[in-house]
Every structure is written in structure tokens, then in C-alpha cells.
N, C-alpha and C positions, 0 to 999 in steps of 0.2 A: 419494595425498596431494594431487594436484591437485583431485579430487574434493571432499575434506573442505574444502580452501581455498576453492573456489568455493561451497561449501554455507554456510560460515560468513559469507562475504562477502555473500551473498544475504540470510542471516538478519539480518546486522548492518544492511544496507540497508533490509529491511522493519521492523526494530524501530525505526530513526530515522524512518522514515515514519509509522508508527503512533503514536510518541510526540509527534511534532511535529503531528499532526493532533489528537491527543488535547488537547494544551495548547493549540492555538488554538482548538478549539471550545468547550473548557469557559471559555477567556476571553471570546471573542467571542460564544459561545451565549448566555451568561447576560446579558451587557450589551446586545447589539444584535439578535440574532435570536431570543431568546426561546425557546432550546432548553435543556432541561434536560440534566444530565449523562448521563442514561441514554440519552436519545435521541442524545446527541453519540457515546456509545460505539458505539451501532448503525450511525451514519452513517460513523464512522471505520473501523470493521470492513468495512464494505460497501466504502469507497474503497480499502482496503488490499487486499480480496480482488480488486475489479476491476484494480487496477494490477498485481498478481502475475499474474492471467490474462493480461493484454495483454503484459507483459514476458516471461513464462516460455512462454507458449503461441502466443498470436496473432502477435506480431513473428516468432518463428521460423517459424511456418508459412507467413506472408507471404513471408518472405526465401527459403525453399524454393520456394515456388509461382513466384516471379519467377526464380529460377535454371533452372528446369526449363521 
């Protein structure tokens, strides 16, 4: 049960991150940065993947290395 709860919590967090970046890039991209929606989606997916990598792999690895 704890694993499912942790998975749903992470899924919800990354969903909020993804939608927040999509909304901000679509608004700011069209008006200020000159980025189309397609480029904004690629940028958003890249940022979300990088964030997931850092939080799910890199930070736990660094914590384990510091402990040992």
C-alpha cells in the first residue's frame, strides 16, 4: 500500500509540474520568447524528464555516497 501511495504522489507531482510548465510556456512562449506550442511541449517534456532524473536517481545516489 505504501508503494502505491508513493507512486501516486510522485505521479501527481510530475503531472502538476508538467501542466504548470505547459501553461507557462504556451503563454510566455507566444508573447515574449517566440516559441511555438510544439517547441514548448518539447521543452516541457525535457524539463520534466530532467527533474525526474534528478529527484528519483541523482539525489538518492548522492545521499548514499555521502552516507558511506
